[in-house]
N, C-alpha and C positions, 0 to 999 in steps of 0.2 A: 583080431576082431573077436569080441566076446560072444557067448551063446545067445544073449538077448538080441544083439544086433543082427546076428545070423537069422534068428526066427522072424524078425521084422522084415528083413530083405526077402526071405523065402515066401512070406505071406503076400508080398507084393509081386511075386513072380520073378524076382531078381536073384541071380546066382551069386552067393557070397564069394565063391571061389573065383568067379570071373572078375569081380571088383578087386579082390586081393591080387590077382594076377596083373590087373591094370595098374595098381598102385606100385607093385614091384617093378613093372616095366617102366613106369614113369621115373622112379628113383634111379634105375640103371641108366636111362637115357640122359637124365639131368647130370648124373655123375660123369658120363662120358663126354657130354657137351662142354663141361667146365674143367675137364681134366687137363693137365699141363701138356700132354703130348698132342692134344687137338685132333684126336682120331676122328671125332665127329665132323670137323671141318674138312679133313682130307676125304672122308667118305662122301661129303656133300659135293665135292668137286668131281667125283667119279661120274663118268657118262654112262655107266651101265644102267640098264633099264630094269625096273621091277614090275612084273606082271601082277594082275589082280590075284592070280593063284598063288603068288609068293615066290615064283621062280625068278632067278637072276639071269638076265640076258645081256648080250653084247650091245654096245652103243649103236651099231648100225643095223641091228635086227629090227624087223618090222612086225614079226609075229613071234609069239612065245614058243620057245623050243620044247616046253613041257605040255602045254594045252592047246597051242595053235591060235590063241586069241590075238587080236590086233594089239600091238604095244602102243603106249602113249608117245607123243612127240617129245623132242628133247626138252621143250619148255615145260610141258605138262609133267614130265619126269622130274625136272628140277623142283617144281612146286610141290610135288609129292614128297620129295625128300626134305624140303624146307619145313613144310607143315608137320612132317613126321618127327622132326626135332623139336619144334615149338610146342606142338600138341600131340604127344605120343598116343597112338591108338585112334586118332581122329583123321579122317580122310580129307583131301584138299578142299573139295567143294563145301563140305561141312564146316571146315575151319574158316573159309571165306564168309559163309553165312553167319557164323558166330561172330566174326570180326565186325560185320556190318551191324548186327544186332547190338553188340556192346558199344560200338562207336555212336550209334543213334542214341543209346541211353546216356552215354557220357555227354552228348550234346544237350540232351534235356537237362542234365544236372548243371551244366555250365550256364545255360540261359535262365535257369530258375533260381540260381544261387544256392543250389543244393536241396531245395525243398522238394524236387521231383523224386528224391530218394524213396520216400514213403507215400506221399500224396501229391502227385503232380497236378498242377492246375490245368485249365483248359488251354491256355495260350501255349505252354511248352509242348503239350501233346500235339496240337495242330501244327506248330512250327516244325516238329519232328516228323510229321507225316501221317498222323492218325486219320482215320476215315471219319468224316462227318457227312451225314446224308445230304444236307443242304448244299455243302460245298461241291460234292460230287455231282449233284443235280445242276449246279452252276457251271459245270464243265471241267472240274478238277478230277478227271478220271484217274490220274496217276495215283491218287490216294488209295485206290483199290490194291495197288502194288506196294506202296511205301508203308501202309499200315501193318503189313505182315512183319515188319522189322521194328515196330514201335511197341514199347511195353509200359505198363502203368504201375510203376513202383518196383522196388528191388525184389519183393517176393514173387511178383509176376514173372520177371525176367529170369530169376534163379530157377523157378519151377520149369519154365519152358526150355531153358538151356539144358537142364538136367534131363528132361524128356527127350530133347533133340539128340544129345549124345547117346542116351540109352537105346534109342530106336535106330539111329543111323550108324552105329559103330560097325555093323556088318552090312547094312543095306547098300551103301554107296559102293563098297567093294563087290557086292553081289551083282549089281546091275550096271556098274560103270558110272563115272562122274558125269558124263553128258546126260544120260537118262535120269540120274538122280537130281541134277539141277532142274531139268524139265519137270520132273515129278513134284519137287518142292514148290516151284513157282506156280505151276498150273493149279495145284491143289490149294495153295495159299490164296490165289486170286479167286478160285471157285468158292472158298469159304467167305471171303470178303464180299463177293457178289451175292451170295445167298443171304448174308446178313443185311446187306444194303437193300435187297429186293423185298425181304420179308419183315424187316423191323420198321418201326416208325423212326422219328427223329432220334438220333443217338450218336455218340462218339465211340468208335470201335478201334481196337488195336490189339496186336499180339500175333505170334506165330502159331498159335494152337490150331488154327484151321489147316495149315500146312502139316503140322504134326499129326493131326488126325488123318490127313491125306496119306502120310507115310504108313500109318497103322492100317487104314483100309486097303491100301495097295498090297501090303505084306500079307494080309489075310487071304485075299483072292489069288495073288501071285503064287504064294507057296502052297496053297491048296491045289492049284493046277500042277505044280512041280512034283508033288508027291514025295514019299520017302519019310523015314523017321526024323531026320533033321528038319525037313520042311514042316512036318506035323508039330514038332516042338516049337518052332518059330511062330507058326500060326497060333498055337495055344497061348504063347507069350503075348502076342499082339492082341488077341481077343481079351485077355485080362487087362491089358493097358487101355483098350477101348472102353471096357466097362468101368474101370476106375476113373477114367477121364470124364465120361459122361456123368457119372454119379457125383464126382467132385465138382463138375460144372454146375449141376443142380444145387449143390450145397452152398456154393459161393456166388450163385447167380451169374455165372460166366455166360459167354455168348455161345450157347449150344447150337444156335442156327449156323454159325460159322463152322463149328465143329462138325455138324452134320453135312454141310456143303462140301467141306474138304474131304471128309470120310467117303462120301459118295463118289466124288471125282477120283479119289485114289483107288477105290474099289474097282471102278470101271477101267482105269488104266491098268490095274493088275490083271484084269480079265483079258487084255489084248496085248500086253507087252511080251515080247518073245523071251524065252528062257533057254532054248536050244542054242548051243554055241555057234553052229553053222548059220542059223538064221540071224543071230545077233551080229555076226560079222558082216553079213550082207546089208544090214540096215544101220550099221554104225554111222555112215556118212549122213543119213537123214536125221538121226538123233543129234549129231553134233551140229548140224545146220540149225535145227530147231533150238538147241541150247544156246548157240551164238545169238540168234534172234531174240530170245528171251533175255539174255544178258544185256543186250542193247536196250531193250524195253526197260529193264530194271535201272540201268544207268540213266536213261532218259527221264525216268520217273522222278529220280532224285534231283536231276538238273532242273526239271520243271518246278519241283517243289521249292528249290532254292531261289528260282527267279520269280515265283509267284508273289504278288503284292501282299503286304501285311493284311491279315484278316481283321476286318471290322465286324465282329461277330455279335449278333444279337445286341 
């Protein structure tokens, strides 16, 4: 990485060393995945559990031997390993969200004959799940959810995926997958709802409301946590928020959705527990909420698929 690139990354509040480490880690994992001895496959079959703190535990352990945190189930542990091989450095829920976003964009490309790559028309966007105020008013409430995963062109999706990976690379491990899923979906819907309530007739799409939710959450959560590391994370997120809002003004993005997601995330960061003993006591409640939100997400796309073709304007 040359000096100019390093200066650009530092000006954006991004550590060049962190990205170099991620690239080296990615190359090493890919090398082991496709090596003749298939060490990666044998590791995948291991039932040992990996805690969020990084400690390795036995297959039958329910709590981490190092930090005492509750360990994932066998199924969740398997998914963690699978996505660790496919997308090194990306946690399972983040990987699933990225998969949905990319699949939705590929669907747009398929039904538009490729024209959605740069300038998607109204029909591909609505069929992919974009939010349109009239349709939501007619009862298609699920668009408040599905629009979070719809993107308007390749530049839009590339920027949002880059921001998602940058913000979430540590956040999901910090608070746990169930809480992270709740945070992403609740703030995403909050951004959609704010845009729907405060804008006039418009078509809206994108994960940026949820992304600003992650940023707002991190600012308030790590401020409460305290310490040098928390202060650095908080400063990083404040810069991301400023860049995002300014960029939104420059390109006329939906800053109402950004603000709605940010506010919801900030409030969640004010109340979410960070002490390990409290987190353990409330794990079941968060997992129940995450399961319910996952059902709502799946149901939203099912309703979208079954909805009659839109005869619009």
